[in-house]
C-alpha positions as CSV (number, residue, x, y, z in Angstrom):
1,M,-16.1,13.5,10.9
2,R,-18.5,16.3,10.0
3,D,-19.4,16.5,13.7
4,L,-15.8,17.4,14.5
5,G,-15.8,20.4,12.2
6,L,-13.1,19.1,9.9
7,A,-13.2,20.0,6.2
8,H,-13.3,17.0,3.9
9,V,-10.4,17.3,1.5
10,Y,-10.4,14.2,-0.6
11,T,-12.0,10.8,-1.1
12,G,-10.0,8.0,-2.8
13,K,-10.9,4.4,-3.5
14,V,-10.0,3.5,0.0
15,R,-9.0,6.6,2.0
16,D,-10.6,9.9,3.0
17,L,-8.6,13.0,4.0
18,Y,-9.7,15.7,6.4
19,D,-8.0,19.0,7.1
20,V,-6.9,19.5,10.7
21,D,-4.8,22.6,10.6
22,A,-2.2,24.3,8.5
23,D,0.3,21.5,9.1
24,H,-1.8,18.3,9.6
25,L,-4.4,16.0,8.0
26,L,-6.4,13.1,9.2
27,M,-6.1,10.1,6.8
28,V,-8.9,7.6,7.4
29,A,-8.7,4.1,5.8
30,S,-12.2,2.8,5.0
31,D,-13.2,-0.8,4.4
32,R,-14.0,0.0,0.8
33,L,-13.0,-2.5,-1.9
34,S,-12.2,-1.6,-5.5
35,A,-11.2,-3.3,-8.7
36,F,-10.5,-1.7,-12.1
37,D,-11.0,1.8,-10.4
38,V,-14.6,0.8,-9.5
39,V,-15.6,0.7,-5.8
40,M,-17.7,-2.3,-4.9
41,N,-20.9,-1.9,-2.9
42,E,-19.8,-4.3,-0.3
43,A,-17.1,-3.5,2.3
44,I,-14.4,-5.8,3.7
45,P,-14.6,-5.8,7.5
46,E,-11.3,-4.8,9.3
47,K,-9.6,-3.8,6.1
48,G,-9.0,-0.2,7.1
49,R,-7.8,-1.2,10.5
50,V,-5.3,-3.7,9.0
51,L,-3.9,-1.1,6.6
52,T,-3.5,1.5,9.3
53,G,-2.2,-0.9,11.9
54,L,0.4,-2.4,9.5
55,T,1.6,1.1,8.5
56,N,2.0,2.0,12.1
57,Y,3.9,-1.2,12.8
58,W,6.4,-0.6,9.9
59,V,7.0,3.0,10.8
60,N,7.9,2.0,14.3
61,E,9.9,-1.0,13.2
62,F,12.1,1.1,10.9
63,S,12.0,4.3,12.9
64,D,15.8,4.7,12.6
65,A,15.6,4.5,8.8
66,M,12.1,5.7,7.8
67,P,11.5,9.4,7.9
68,T,7.7,9.6,7.8
69,A,4.8,12.0,7.7
70,L,3.0,9.9,10.3
71,V,2.5,11.7,13.6
72,S,0.3,9.1,15.4
73,C,-2.5,6.6,15.2
74,D,-3.2,6.7,18.9
75,P,-6.8,8.1,19.4
76,A,-5.6,9.9,22.6
77,A,-2.8,11.7,20.7
78,I,-5.2,12.6,17.8
79,E,-7.7,14.0,20.4
80,R,-5.1,16.7,21.3
81,F,-5.3,17.9,17.7
82,V,-8.9,17.1,17.0
83,P,-11.1,17.6,20.1
84,G,-13.9,15.1,20.2
85,F,-12.1,12.4,18.3
86,L,-12.1,10.0,21.2
87,A,-15.9,9.8,21.0
88,E,-15.7,8.8,17.3
89,R,-14.9,5.2,18.1
90,G,-15.7,4.0,14.6
91,W,-12.6,5.9,13.4
92,H,-10.2,4.4,16.0
93,G,-7.6,2.2,14.5
94,R,-8.2,3.3,11.0
95,T,-7.1,6.9,11.3
96,M,-3.6,8.4,11.0
97,L,-2.7,11.9,12.0
98,V,-0.1,13.0,9.4
99,R,2.0,16.0,8.5
100,K,1.0,17.7,5.2
101,A,3.5,16.9,2.5
102,E,4.5,18.1,-0.9
103,M,4.1,14.9,-2.7
104,L,6.7,13.5,-5.2
105,P,4.9,13.1,-8.6
106,L,6.0,9.5,-8.8
107,E,4.9,6.1,-7.5
108,C,8.1,4.6,-6.1
109,I,7.8,0.8,-6.7
110,V,10.4,-1.7,-5.6
111,R,10.3,-5.2,-7.2
112,G,12.2,-8.1,-5.8
113,R,10.5,-10.8,-7.9
114,L,8.8,-11.0,-11.3
115,A,5.1,-10.6,-10.9
116,G,2.1,-8.5,-11.9
117,Q,2.5,-5.8,-14.6
118,A,6.3,-6.4,-14.6
119,Y,5.7,-10.1,-15.6
120,D,3.2,-9.1,-18.3
121,E,5.8,-6.6,-19.8
122,Y,8.6,-9.2,-19.5
123,V,6.6,-11.8,-21.3
124,E,5.8,-9.4,-24.1
125,R,9.1,-7.5,-24.5
126,G,11.7,-9.0,-22.2
127,T,12.0,-5.8,-20.1
128,V,10.7,-4.4,-16.9
129,H,9.7,-0.7,-17.0
130,D,11.6,-0.6,-20.3
131,M,14.8,-1.6,-18.4
132,A,16.9,-4.7,-19.2
133,V,16.6,-7.8,-17.0
134,P,18.1,-11.3,-17.4
135,A,16.4,-13.6,-19.9
136,G,14.8,-16.9,-18.8
137,L,13.0,-15.7,-15.7
138,A,9.7,-17.3,-14.8
139,L,6.8,-15.9,-12.7
140,T,7.8,-15.3,-9.1
141,D,11.6,-15.7,-9.8
142,P,13.8,-13.2,-8.0
143,F,15.7,-10.5,-9.8
144,P,19.5,-10.5,-9.3
145,E,18.9,-7.4,-7.2
146,P,15.7,-5.6,-6.2
147,M,14.7,-3.1,-8.9
148,F,13.5,0.5,-8.3
149,T,10.7,0.8,-10.9
150,P,8.8,4.0,-10.8
151,S,5.6,4.9,-12.4
152,T,3.7,8.1,-13.1
153,K,1.1,9.3,-10.6
154,A,-2.0,9.8,-12.7
155,T,-4.8,12.1,-11.5
156,T,-7.2,10.4,-13.8
157,G,-7.0,7.0,-15.5
158,H,-4.1,4.6,-14.7
159,D,-0.5,5.1,-13.7
160,V,2.1,4.4,-16.4
161,N,5.2,2.4,-15.7
162,I,8.3,4.3,-16.7
163,S,12.1,3.8,-16.8
164,L,14.6,5.5,-14.5
165,D,15.6,7.8,-17.2
166,A,12.0,8.9,-17.7
167,A,11.6,9.4,-14.0
168,A,14.8,11.5,-13.8
169,A,13.3,13.7,-16.5
170,I,10.3,14.4,-14.2
171,V,12.0,14.9,-10.8
172,G,15.7,15.3,-11.6
173,A,18.5,12.8,-11.3
174,A,19.6,13.8,-7.7
175,L,16.1,13.6,-6.2
176,L,15.4,10.3,-8.0
177,A,18.7,8.9,-6.6
178,E,17.7,9.9,-3.1
179,A,14.2,8.3,-3.5
180,Q,15.8,5.2,-4.9
181,R,18.2,4.8,-2.0
182,L,15.5,5.3,0.6
183,C,13.1,2.9,-1.0
184,L,15.6,0.1,-1.7
185,D,16.9,0.3,1.8
186,L,13.4,0.0,3.3
187,F,12.6,-2.8,0.9
188,A,15.7,-4.8,2.0
189,R,14.8,-4.3,5.6
190,A,11.2,-5.4,5.0
191,V,12.3,-8.5,3.0
192,A,14.5,-9.6,5.9
193,K,11.8,-9.0,8.5
194,M,9.1,-10.9,6.5
195,A,11.5,-13.8,5.8
196,S,11.9,-14.2,9.5
197,V,8.2,-15.0,9.8
198,G,8.0,-17.2,6.7
199,L,6.8,-14.6,4.2
200,V,8.1,-13.3,0.8
201,L,7.8,-9.7,-0.1
202,A,7.6,-9.7,-3.9
203,D,7.1,-6.0,-4.4
204,T,5.8,-2.9,-2.8
205,K,4.9,0.7,-3.6
206,F,6.0,3.7,-1.5
207,E,4.6,7.2,-1.6
208,L,7.2,9.9,-0.9
209,G,6.9,13.6,-0.2
210,F,8.6,16.6,1.4
211,V,7.9,17.7,4.9
212,D,10.0,20.7,6.1
213,G,12.3,20.2,3.1
214,R,13.0,16.5,4.0
215,L,12.0,13.6,1.8
216,V,9.7,11.3,3.9
217,V,7.5,8.3,3.4
218,C,3.8,9.1,3.2
219,D,0.5,7.2,3.0
220,E,0.3,3.5,3.7
221,V,3.5,1.5,4.2
222,L,4.1,-2.2,3.3
223,T,0.4,-3.2,3.5
224,P,-1.5,-5.9,1.5
225,D,-2.9,-3.1,-0.7
226,S,0.5,-1.7,-1.6
227,S,2.5,-4.9,-1.6
228,R,2.6,-8.6,-2.8
229,I,3.2,-10.7,0.2
230,W,3.4,-14.5,-0.2
231,P,3.8,-17.5,2.2
232,A,7.4,-18.6,1.5
233,D,6.5,-22.3,1.6
234,Q,4.1,-21.9,-1.3
235,V,6.2,-19.9,-3.7
236,R,7.2,-22.0,-6.7
237,S,8.8,-20.8,-9.9
238,G,6.3,-20.3,-12.7
239,E,3.2,-20.6,-10.5
240,T,1.0,-18.0,-8.9
241,P,1.2,-18.3,-5.1
242,P,-1.6,-17.3,-2.7
243,S,-1.1,-13.8,-1.4
244,F,-2.2,-11.9,1.7
245,D,-4.5,-9.4,0.0
246,K,-7.8,-9.3,-1.9
247,Q,-6.8,-12.3,-4.0
248,P,-9.9,-14.3,-3.0
249,F,-12.0,-11.4,-4.3
250,R,-10.0,-11.0,-7.5
251,D,-10.2,-14.8,-8.2
252,W,-14.0,-14.6,-7.9
253,L,-14.3,-11.4,-9.9
254,V,-12.5,-12.7,-13.0
255,T,-15.2,-15.4,-13.3
256,Q,-18.0,-12.8,-13.4
257,P,-19.7,-11.4,-16.6
258,W,-18.8,-7.8,-15.8
259,D,-17.5,-5.2,-18.2
260,R,-15.4,-3.4,-15.6
261,T,-17.7,-0.3,-15.5
262,P,-20.3,0.7,-12.9
263,P,-22.4,-0.8,-11.5
264,P,-20.2,-3.5,-10.0
265,P,-21.5,-7.0,-9.4
266,K,-22.7,-8.0,-5.9
267,V,-19.9,-9.6,-4.0
268,P,-21.1,-12.8,-2.1
269,D,-20.9,-12.8,1.7
270,Q,-18.6,-15.8,1.6
271,I,-16.1,-13.9,-0.6
272,V,-16.3,-10.9,1.7
273,A,-15.6,-13.1,4.8
274,I,-12.7,-14.9,3.2
275,T,-11.1,-11.7,2.0
276,S,-11.5,-10.1,5.4
277,A,-9.8,-13.1,7.0
278,R,-6.9,-12.8,4.5
279,Y,-6.3,-9.2,5.5
280,V,-6.4,-10.0,9.2
281,A,-4.0,-12.9,8.7
282,A,-1.6,-10.5,7.0
283,Y,-1.5,-8.2,10.0
284,E,-1.2,-11.0,12.6
285,R,1.4,-12.9,10.6
286,V,3.6,-9.9,10.0
287,T,3.4,-8.3,13.4
288,G,3.0,-11.3,15.6
289,R,0.2,-9.5,17.3
290,S,-3.6,-10.0,17.4
291,L,-5.7,-7.4,15.5
292,A,-8.0,-7.5,18.6
293,D,-5.2,-5.6,20.4
294,W,-5.1,-2.8,17.9
295,Y,-7.1,0.4,18.3
296,G,-10.8,0.2,17.4
297,A,-11.4,-3.4,18.3
């Protein structure tokens, strides 16, 4: 991207941001793999293309209900804003041209089933984000209704799960209610769409921000990195189902004698290959399309 004269704005665990003009950014999803806020030395082939392709799919699938910062993932469209982009074939399929947004200082998480940090809190205290939920739930059990469960957006360290009351104190009750309505609606639509192809969407995280005064969805949308997606025929109460994400890598990592600080352990080629295949399967299962047909193949 340096050859295109774009200023590098930010590097995250997965994404890099480049300044295009006063109104636009390029968001490039790498194949980087991280755990416990440490980036591994090995990349997962196709991961960035999957994250970008799925985001594009969902934005178009829900275009009537999903206001978004995304302008285009089409290299030809990006070329009109960034002359020379068409020649940067390594960035095709993993790059989104997006509108600059004033980000909401919350992670907007929707949970349909008990899993992850919510399960850990439930076992310890019988609550989820300090909010009351029915007793007697087991791992993977559905909540009576999907829950909007925000967290803080930490600039350093880890995000902190908070209650709706605590979130309202940060952004105001009216804005929180608007974010809640938007996220719960999108979650319900995604649950129904995934169910139609034999998948369970357990939870997901949305990033919201303001563009021209309107609350819109930013960043990745309903991807394996931001969601728990399970094969419906393998979900059983009280058991951990396989998921379409970096689970093969996580399963391997927990067996390693690593203190969760740099340098990370070397990830075996087999684990890299299996994890890559899991990401590709997520894209193809959800969209019904071959990843080979997405930009950058």
